[in-house]
N, CA, C and O atoms as a CHARMM CRD file, in Angstrom:
* protein
*
  268
    1    1 UNK  N    -78.32600 -18.31700  95.72700 PROA 1      0.00000
    2    1 UNK  CA   -78.18400 -18.83200  97.08000 PROA 1      0.00000
    3    1 UNK  C    -78.58700 -17.72200  98.04800 PROA 1      0.00000
    4    1 UNK  O    -78.18200 -16.57200  97.87700 PROA 1      0.00000
    5    2 UNK  N    -79.37800 -18.06000  99.05600 PROA 2      0.00000
    6    2 UNK  CA   -79.85100 -17.03900  99.98500 PROA 2      0.00000
    7    2 UNK  C    -78.72200 -16.56100 100.88900 PROA 2      0.00000
    8    2 UNK  O    -77.67900 -17.20300 101.01700 PROA 2      0.00000
    9    3 UNK  N    -78.96200 -15.43900 101.49600 PROA 3      0.00000
   10    3 UNK  CA   -77.95500 -14.84400 102.37600 PROA 3      0.00000
   11    3 UNK  C    -77.63900 -15.77000 103.54100 PROA 3      0.00000
   12    3 UNK  O    -76.48000 -15.89500 103.93700 PROA 3      0.00000
   13    4 UNK  N    -78.66700 -16.42300 104.09500 PROA 4      0.00000
   14    4 UNK  CA   -78.42800 -17.32700 105.22500 PROA 4      0.00000
   15    4 UNK  C    -77.58600 -18.53100 104.80800 PROA 4      0.00000
   16    4 UNK  O    -76.71200 -18.96900 105.55500 PROA 4      0.00000
   17    5 UNK  N    -77.85000 -19.06000 103.62300 PROA 5      0.00000
   18    5 UNK  CA   -77.06300 -20.20200 103.16600 PROA 5      0.00000
   19    5 UNK  C    -75.62300 -19.79200 102.89200 PROA 5      0.00000
   20    5 UNK  O    -74.69800 -20.55300 103.17300 PROA 5      0.00000
   21    6 UNK  N    -75.42600 -18.58600 102.34400 PROA 6      0.00000
   22    6 UNK  CA   -74.07000 -18.09100 102.12600 PROA 6      0.00000
   23    6 UNK  C    -73.33000 -17.96000 103.45400 PROA 6      0.00000
   24    6 UNK  O    -72.14600 -18.28000 103.55700 PROA 6      0.00000
   25    7 UNK  N    -74.05000 -17.48500 104.46400 PROA 7      0.00000
   26    7 UNK  CA   -73.43600 -17.35500 105.78600 PROA 7      0.00000
   27    7 UNK  C    -73.06100 -18.72200 106.35100 PROA 7      0.00000
   28    7 UNK  O    -72.00900 -18.88100 106.97000 PROA 7      0.00000
   29    8 UNK  N    -73.93600 -19.70800 106.13100 PROA 8      0.00000
   30    8 UNK  CA   -73.64500 -21.06000 106.62000 PROA 8      0.00000
   31    8 UNK  C    -72.41500 -21.63000 105.92300 PROA 8      0.00000
   32    8 UNK  O    -71.56300 -22.24600 106.56300 PROA 8      0.00000
   33    9 UNK  N    -72.32400 -21.42300 104.61100 PROA 9      0.00000
   34    9 UNK  CA   -71.15900 -21.92000 103.86400 PROA 9      0.00000
   35    9 UNK  C    -69.90400 -21.22300 104.35400 PROA 9      0.00000
   36    9 UNK  O    -68.87100 -21.86200 104.55400 PROA 9      0.00000
   37   10 UNK  N    -69.98900 -19.91900 104.54800 PROA 10     0.00000
   38   10 UNK  CA   -68.82600 -19.17700 105.05200 PROA 10     0.00000
   39   10 UNK  C    -68.41400 -19.63800 106.43200 PROA 10     0.00000
   40   10 UNK  O    -67.22500 -19.73600 106.73400 PROA 10     0.00000
   41   11 UNK  N    -69.39800 -19.92100 107.26900 PROA 11     0.00000
   42   11 UNK  CA   -69.08800 -20.40500 108.61800 PROA 11     0.00000
   43   11 UNK  C    -68.41500 -21.76900 108.56100 PROA 11     0.00000
   44   11 UNK  O    -67.50000 -22.04400 109.33800 PROA 11     0.00000
   45   12 UNK  N    -68.85600 -22.61000 107.65900 PROA 12     0.00000
   46   12 UNK  CA   -68.23400 -23.93300 107.52600 PROA 12     0.00000
   47   12 UNK  C    -66.78800 -23.80800 107.04600 PROA 12     0.00000
   48   12 UNK  O    -65.91200 -24.53800 107.50900 PROA 12     0.00000
   49   13 UNK  N    -66.54300 -22.88900 106.12500 PROA 13     0.00000
   50   13 UNK  CA   -65.17100 -22.67900 105.64500 PROA 13     0.00000
   51   13 UNK  C    -64.28500 -22.16200 106.76700 PROA 13     0.00000
   52   13 UNK  O    -63.13900 -22.58600 106.92400 PROA 13     0.00000
   53   14 UNK  N    -64.84200 -21.23200 107.54900 PROA 14     0.00000
   54   14 UNK  CA   -64.07900 -20.67200 108.66300 PROA 14     0.00000
   55   14 UNK  C    -63.80500 -21.73700 109.71300 PROA 14     0.00000
   56   14 UNK  O    -62.77800 -21.69700 110.39100 PROA 14     0.00000
   57   15 UNK  N    -64.72000 -22.68700 109.84700 PROA 15     0.00000
   58   15 UNK  CA   -64.54800 -23.75300 110.83700 PROA 15     0.00000
   59   15 UNK  C    -63.31900 -24.60000 110.52900 PROA 15     0.00000
   60   15 UNK  O    -62.78100 -25.26100 111.41700 PROA 15     0.00000
   61   16 UNK  N    -62.87400 -24.58300 109.27800 PROA 16     0.00000
   62   16 UNK  CA   -61.68400 -25.34700 108.90500 PROA 16     0.00000
   63   16 UNK  C    -60.41000 -24.68400 109.41900 PROA 16     0.00000
   64   16 UNK  O    -59.34900 -25.30900 109.42600 PROA 16     0.00000
   65   17 UNK  N    -60.50300 -23.42400 109.84900 PROA 17     0.00000
   66   17 UNK  CA   -59.34200 -22.70800 110.37600 PROA 17     0.00000
   67   17 UNK  C    -58.95200 -23.28000 111.73500 PROA 17     0.00000
   68   17 UNK  O    -59.80300 -23.78500 112.46700 PROA 17     0.00000
   69   18 UNK  N    -57.67500 -23.20100 112.06800 PROA 18     0.00000
   70   18 UNK  CA   -57.24200 -23.72500 113.36900 PROA 18     0.00000
   71   18 UNK  C    -57.69400 -22.82100 114.52000 PROA 18     0.00000
   72   18 UNK  O    -57.98400 -21.64000 114.33000 PROA 18     0.00000
   73   19 UNK  N    -57.74400 -23.40300 115.70100 PROA 19     0.00000
   74   19 UNK  CA   -58.00200 -22.62900 116.91100 PROA 19     0.00000
   75   19 UNK  C    -59.45100 -22.61700 117.32800 PROA 19     0.00000
   76   19 UNK  O    -60.28400 -23.33200 116.77100 PROA 19     0.00000
   77   20 UNK  N    -59.74100 -21.78500 118.32600 PROA 20     0.00000
   78   20 UNK  CA   -61.07800 -21.67600 118.89500 PROA 20     0.00000
   79   20 UNK  C    -62.09200 -21.08200 117.93500 PROA 20     0.00000
   80   20 UNK  O    -63.29700 -21.26300 118.11000 PROA 20     0.00000
   81   21 UNK  N    -61.61300 -20.37900 116.92800 PROA 21     0.00000
   82   21 UNK  CA   -62.51700 -19.78800 115.94800 PROA 21     0.00000
   83   21 UNK  C    -63.32100 -20.85800 115.22900 PROA 21     0.00000
   84   21 UNK  O    -64.46500 -20.62300 114.83900 PROA 21     0.00000
   85   22 UNK  N    -62.73000 -22.02900 115.05300 PROA 22     0.00000
   86   22 UNK  CA   -63.42100 -23.12700 114.37200 PROA 22     0.00000
   87   22 UNK  C    -64.67300 -23.54100 115.14600 PROA 22     0.00000
   88   22 UNK  O    -65.71300 -23.80600 114.54400 PROA 22     0.00000
   89   23 UNK  N    -64.58100 -23.59800 116.45800 PROA 23     0.00000
   90   23 UNK  CA   -65.74700 -23.96600 117.27600 PROA 23     0.00000
   91   23 UNK  C    -66.86100 -22.92800 117.15800 PROA 23     0.00000
   92   23 UNK  O    -68.03500 -23.27200 117.02400 PROA 23     0.00000
   93   24 UNK  N    -66.47500 -21.65900 117.20900 PROA 24     0.00000
   94   24 UNK  CA   -67.45900 -20.58700 117.10700 PROA 24     0.00000
   95   24 UNK  C    -68.12900 -20.61000 115.73800 PROA 24     0.00000
   96   24 UNK  O    -69.34800 -20.46800 115.64000 PROA 24     0.00000
   97   25 UNK  N    -67.35200 -20.78600 114.69900 PROA 25     0.00000
   98   25 UNK  CA   -67.90000 -20.80600 113.34500 PROA 25     0.00000
   99   25 UNK  C    -68.84600 -21.99000 113.15500 PROA 25     0.00000
  100   25 UNK  O    -69.87600 -21.86200 112.49300 PROA 25     0.00000
  101   26 UNK  N    -68.50400 -23.12800 113.72600 PROA 26     0.00000
  102   26 UNK  CA   -69.38000 -24.29200 113.64700 PROA 26     0.00000
  103   26 UNK  C    -70.71800 -24.02200 114.31500 PROA 26     0.00000
  104   26 UNK  O    -71.76900 -24.41800 113.81100 PROA 26     0.00000
  105   27 UNK  N    -70.66700 -23.34500 115.45500 PROA 27     0.00000
  106   27 UNK  CA   -71.90700 -22.99400 116.14900 PROA 27     0.00000
  107   27 UNK  C    -72.74400 -22.02300 115.32200 PROA 27     0.00000
  108   27 UNK  O    -73.96700 -22.15200 115.26600 PROA 27     0.00000
  109   28 UNK  N    -72.10000 -21.06000 114.68300 PROA 28     0.00000
  110   28 UNK  CA   -72.82900 -20.10500 113.84100 PROA 28     0.00000
  111   28 UNK  C    -73.50400 -20.84800 112.69300 PROA 28     0.00000
  112   28 UNK  O    -74.66700 -20.59000 112.38100 PROA 28     0.00000
  113   29 UNK  N    -72.78100 -21.76700 112.06800 PROA 29     0.00000
  114   29 UNK  CA   -73.35700 -22.54800 110.97600 PROA 29     0.00000
  115   29 UNK  C    -74.56900 -23.34100 111.42600 PROA 29     0.00000
  116   29 UNK  O    -75.55400 -23.43200 110.69200 PROA 29     0.00000
  117   30 UNK  N    -74.51700 -23.91300 112.61200 PROA 30     0.00000
  118   30 UNK  CA   -75.65000 -24.67800 113.13700 PROA 30     0.00000
  119   30 UNK  C    -76.85400 -23.78600 113.38200 PROA 30     0.00000
  120   30 UNK  O    -77.98600 -24.17900 113.09900 PROA 30     0.00000
  121   31 UNK  N    -76.62400 -22.59400 113.90400 PROA 31     0.00000
  122   31 UNK  CA   -77.71300 -21.65100 114.16400 PROA 31     0.00000
  123   31 UNK  C    -78.35400 -21.21700 112.85000 PROA 31     0.00000
  124   31 UNK  O    -79.57800 -21.12700 112.75600 PROA 31     0.00000
  125   32 UNK  N    -77.53600 -20.94800 111.83900 PROA 32     0.00000
  126   32 UNK  CA   -78.06400 -20.53600 110.54100 PROA 32     0.00000
  127   32 UNK  C    -78.90000 -21.65600 109.93200 PROA 32     0.00000
  128   32 UNK  O    -79.96700 -21.39500 109.37600 PROA 32     0.00000
  129   33 UNK  N    -78.43600 -22.88700 110.02700 PROA 33     0.00000
  130   33 UNK  CA   -79.20600 -24.01500 109.51100 PROA 33     0.00000
  131   33 UNK  C    -80.53400 -24.14800 110.24700 PROA 33     0.00000
  132   33 UNK  O    -81.55500 -24.44500 109.62700 PROA 33     0.00000
  133   34 UNK  N    -80.53400 -23.93400 111.54700 PROA 34     0.00000
  134   34 UNK  CA   -81.76900 -23.98400 112.33400 PROA 34     0.00000
  135   34 UNK  C    -82.73700 -22.89300 111.88000 PROA 34     0.00000
  136   34 UNK  O    -83.93100 -23.14900 111.72800 PROA 34     0.00000
  137   35 UNK  N    -82.23500 -21.69600 111.66600 PROA 35     0.00000
  138   35 UNK  CA   -83.08000 -20.58700 111.20900 PROA 35     0.00000
  139   35 UNK  C    -83.69100 -20.91400 109.85300 PROA 35     0.00000
  140   35 UNK  O    -84.87500 -20.66500 109.62900 PROA 35     0.00000
  141   36 UNK  N    -82.89500 -21.46800 108.95300 PROA 36     0.00000
  142   36 UNK  CA   -83.41100 -21.84900 107.62700 PROA 36     0.00000
  143   36 UNK  C    -84.50300 -22.90600 107.75800 PROA 36     0.00000
  144   36 UNK  O    -85.51300 -22.85300 107.05600 PROA 36     0.00000
  145   37 UNK  N    -84.30000 -23.85000 108.64500 PROA 37     0.00000
  146   37 UNK  CA   -85.29400 -24.90800 108.85900 PROA 37     0.00000
  147   37 UNK  C    -86.60400 -24.32900 109.38000 PROA 37     0.00000
  148   37 UNK  O    -87.68000 -24.70500 108.91600 PROA 37     0.00000
  149   38 UNK  N    -86.51500 -23.42700 110.33100 PROA 38     0.00000
  150   38 UNK  CA   -87.71300 -22.80700 110.90300 PROA 38     0.00000
  151   38 UNK  C    -88.40600 -21.93700 109.86000 PROA 38     0.00000
  152   38 UNK  O    -89.63500 -21.90300 109.79700 PROA 38     0.00000
  153   39 UNK  N    -87.63100 -21.23800 109.04900 PROA 39     0.00000
  154   39 UNK  CA   -88.21400 -20.35800 108.02800 PROA 39     0.00000
  155   39 UNK  C    -88.98400 -21.15300 106.98200 PROA 39     0.00000
  156   39 UNK  O    -89.94700 -20.63900 106.41300 PROA 39     0.00000
  157   40 UNK  N    -88.59000 -22.37800 106.71900 PROA 40     0.00000
  158   40 UNK  CA   -89.26000 -23.19500 105.70500 PROA 40     0.00000
  159   40 UNK  C    -90.59300 -23.74600 106.20700 PROA 40     0.00000
  160   40 UNK  O    -91.46300 -24.07000 105.39800 PROA 40     0.00000
  161   41 UNK  N    -90.76700 -23.85600 107.49800 PROA 41     0.00000
  162   41 UNK  CA   -91.98300 -24.45200 108.05600 PROA 41     0.00000
  163   41 UNK  C    -93.25800 -23.67900 107.73100 PROA 41     0.00000
  164   41 UNK  O    -94.23900 -24.30400 107.32700 PROA 41     0.00000
  165   42 UNK  N    -93.29900 -22.36500 107.88400 PROA 42     0.00000
  166   42 UNK  CA   -94.55200 -21.65800 107.57900 PROA 42     0.00000
  167   42 UNK  C    -95.01400 -21.86600 106.13800 PROA 42     0.00000
  168   42 UNK  O    -96.21300 -21.94100 105.87200 PROA 42     0.00000
  169   43 UNK  N    -94.06800 -21.95800 105.21600 PROA 43     0.00000
  170   43 UNK  CA   -94.44200 -22.17800 103.82200 PROA 43     0.00000
  171   43 UNK  C    -95.15400 -23.51900 103.66500 PROA 43     0.00000
  172   43 UNK  O    -96.14500 -23.61800 102.94100 PROA 43     0.00000
  173   44 UNK  N    -94.65200 -24.54200 104.34000 PROA 44     0.00000
  174   44 UNK  CA   -95.29700 -25.85100 104.27100 PROA 44     0.00000
  175   44 UNK  C    -96.66100 -25.82300 104.93600 PROA 44     0.00000
  176   44 UNK  O    -97.60300 -26.44600 104.44800 PROA 44     0.00000
  177   45 UNK  N    -96.77600 -25.10100 106.05100 PROA 45     0.00000
  178   45 UNK  CA   -98.05700 -25.01500 106.74200 PROA 45     0.00000
  179   45 UNK  C    -99.09900 -24.30800 105.88300 PROA 45     0.00000
  180   45 UNK  O   -100.25300 -24.73300 105.82100 PROA 45     0.00000
  181   46 UNK  N    -98.69400 -23.24000 105.22800 PROA 46     0.00000
  182   46 UNK  CA   -99.62000 -22.51400 104.34800 PROA 46     0.00000
  183   46 UNK  C   -100.03700 -23.40200 103.18700 PROA 46     0.00000
  184   46 UNK  O   -101.21400 -23.44400 102.83000 PROA 46     0.00000
  185   47 UNK  N    -99.09100 -24.10500 102.60100 PROA 47     0.00000
  186   47 UNK  CA   -99.40100 -24.99600 101.49600 PROA 47     0.00000
  187   47 UNK  C   -100.38100 -26.07800 101.92900 PROA 47     0.00000
  188   47 UNK  O   -101.34500 -26.35900 101.21700 PROA 47     0.00000
  189   48 UNK  N   -100.15000 -26.68000 103.07300 PROA 48     0.00000
  190   48 UNK  CA  -101.05900 -27.70900 103.57700 PROA 48     0.00000
  191   48 UNK  C   -102.45500 -27.14300 103.82700 PROA 48     0.00000
  192   48 UNK  O   -103.45100 -27.80000 103.52200 PROA 48     0.00000
  193   49 UNK  N   -102.53800 -25.93600 104.37900 PROA 49     0.00000
  194   49 UNK  CA  -103.83800 -25.31500 104.63500 PROA 49     0.00000
  195   49 UNK  C   -104.57600 -25.05000 103.32700 PROA 49     0.00000
  196   49 UNK  O   -105.78900 -25.24800 103.24700 PROA 49     0.00000
  197   50 UNK  N   -103.85900 -24.60700 102.31400 PROA 50     0.00000
  198   50 UNK  CA  -104.49100 -24.34500 101.01800 PROA 50     0.00000
  199   50 UNK  C   -104.99900 -25.63800 100.38700 PROA 50     0.00000
  200   50 UNK  O   -106.08200 -25.66200  99.80300 PROA 50     0.00000
  201   51 UNK  N   -104.23300 -26.69200 100.50200 PROA 51     0.00000
  202   51 UNK  CA  -104.65600 -27.98700  99.95100 PROA 51     0.00000
  203   51 UNK  C   -105.91200 -28.47400 100.66500 PROA 51     0.00000
  204   51 UNK  O   -106.85700 -28.92900 100.02100 PROA 51     0.00000
  205   52 UNK  N   -105.92500 -28.38100 101.98400 PROA 52     0.00000
  206   52 UNK  CA  -107.10100 -28.82500 102.74400 PROA 52     0.00000
  207   52 UNK  C   -108.32000 -27.97600 102.41600 PROA 52     0.00000
  208   52 UNK  O   -109.42600 -28.50200 102.29700 PROA 52     0.00000
  209   53 UNK  N   -108.13300 -26.68300 102.26900 PROA 53     0.00000
  210   53 UNK  CA  -109.25500 -25.80600 101.92700 PROA 53     0.00000
  211   53 UNK  C   -109.81000 -26.17800 100.55400 PROA 53     0.00000
  212   53 UNK  O   -111.02500 -26.19100 100.35900 PROA 53     0.00000
  213   54 UNK  N   -108.94100 -26.47600  99.62200 PROA 54     0.00000
  214   54 UNK  CA  -109.37600 -26.89200  98.29100 PROA 54     0.00000
  215   54 UNK  C   -110.13600 -28.20400  98.33300 PROA 54     0.00000
  216   54 UNK  O   -111.13800 -28.36600  97.63500 PROA 54     0.00000
  217   55 UNK  N   -109.67300 -29.13300  99.13800 PROA 55     0.00000
  218   55 UNK  CA  -110.36000 -30.42500  99.26100 PROA 55     0.00000
  219   55 UNK  C   -111.75600 -30.24300  99.85400 PROA 55     0.00000
  220   55 UNK  O   -112.72700 -30.83200  99.38100 PROA 55     0.00000
  221   56 UNK  N   -111.83800 -29.42800 100.88300 PROA 56     0.00000
  222   56 UNK  CA  -113.14100 -29.21000 101.52000 PROA 56     0.00000
  223   56 UNK  C   -114.08800 -28.47500 100.58500 PROA 56     0.00000
  224   56 UNK  O   -115.27800 -28.78500 100.52800 PROA 56     0.00000
  225   57 UNK  N   -113.56700 -27.51200  99.86200 PROA 57     0.00000
  226   57 UNK  CA  -114.41200 -26.77200  98.91700 PROA 57     0.00000
  227   57 UNK  C   -114.92300 -27.70400  97.83200 PROA 57     0.00000
  228   57 UNK  O   -116.07500 -27.59900  97.41000 PROA 57     0.00000
  229   58 UNK  N   -114.07600 -28.61200  97.38000 PROA 58     0.00000
  230   58 UNK  CA  -114.49900 -29.55800  96.34800 PROA 58     0.00000
  231   58 UNK  C   -115.55800 -30.50900  96.88900 PROA 58     0.00000
  232   58 UNK  O   -116.46500 -30.90400  96.15600 PROA 58     0.00000
  233   59 UNK  N   -115.45500 -30.88100  98.15500 PROA 59     0.00000
  234   59 UNK  CA  -116.40100 -31.81400  98.75200 PROA 59     0.00000
  235   59 UNK  C   -117.74800 -31.14800  99.04200 PROA 59     0.00000
  236   59 UNK  O   -118.79800 -31.76900  98.88000 PROA 59     0.00000
  237   60 UNK  N   -117.71400 -29.89800  99.46600 PROA 60     0.00000
  238   60 UNK  CA  -118.92800 -29.19200  99.87700 PROA 60     0.00000
  239   60 UNK  C   -119.58100 -28.48200  98.70700 PROA 60     0.00000
  240   60 UNK  O   -120.80700 -28.38400  98.64800 PROA 60     0.00000
  241   61 UNK  N   -118.80500 -28.00000  97.80600 PROA 61     0.00000
  242   61 UNK  CA  -119.33300 -27.22200  96.68400 PROA 61     0.00000
  243   61 UNK  C   -119.07200 -25.74400  96.91000 PROA 61     0.00000
  244   61 UNK  O   -118.45900 -25.36500  97.90900 PROA 61     0.00000
  245   62 UNK  N   -119.52500 -24.91900  96.00400 PROA 62     0.00000
  246   62 UNK  CA  -119.25600 -23.47900  96.12400 PROA 62     0.00000
  247   62 UNK  C   -119.97400 -22.87100  97.32200 PROA 62     0.00000
  248   62 UNK  O   -121.02800 -23.34400  97.74800 PROA 62     0.00000
  249   63 UNK  N   -119.37900 -21.82000  97.84900 PROA 63     0.00000
  250   63 UNK  CA  -119.99400 -21.10300  98.96800 PROA 63     0.00000
  251   63 UNK  C   -121.16700 -20.28000  98.44300 PROA 63     0.00000
  252   63 UNK  O   -121.15400 -19.85900  97.28700 PROA 63     0.00000
  253   64 UNK  N   -122.17700 -20.04600  99.27500 PROA 64     0.00000
  254   64 UNK  CA  -123.29900 -19.20700  98.83500 PROA 64     0.00000
  255   64 UNK  C   -122.82700 -17.77900  98.58100 PROA 64     0.00000
  256   64 UNK  O   -121.91400 -17.29100  99.24800 PROA 64     0.00000
  257   65 UNK  N   -123.44000 -17.12800  97.63300 PROA 65     0.00000
  258   65 UNK  CA  -123.06500 -15.75400  97.29600 PROA 65     0.00000
  259   65 UNK  C   -123.44900 -14.81900  98.43500 PROA 65     0.00000
  260   65 UNK  O   -124.47500 -14.99700  99.09200 PROA 65     0.00000
  261   66 UNK  N   -122.61200 -13.83300  98.64800 PROA 66     0.00000
  262   66 UNK  CA  -122.91000 -12.81100  99.67700 PROA 66     0.00000
  263   66 UNK  C   -123.89000 -11.80000  99.10500 PROA 66     0.00000
  264   66 UNK  O   -123.89400 -11.51600  97.90600 PROA 66     0.00000
  265   67 UNK  N   -124.70800 -11.27100  99.97900 PROA 67     0.00000
  266   67 UNK  CA  -125.63600 -10.23900  99.49800 PROA 67     0.00000
  267   67 UNK  C   -125.26600  -8.89300 100.03800 PROA 67     0.00000
  268   67 UNK  O   -125.93400  -7.90300  99.74100 PROA 67     0.00000
């Protein structure tokens, strides 16, 4: 489990505590989840770019050799 996910789980557990700390912990958990979501996006973008590049290369054929 990644460090961010561990922090989110810990924040959720702390949110079960009574008092104002629960509100703060809930907010921390939401921020951590947002960070994880944003961190996953570049990986998907890179994967999509690689797939498109492969499709175009297959359609066009090999690139000419450099001299």
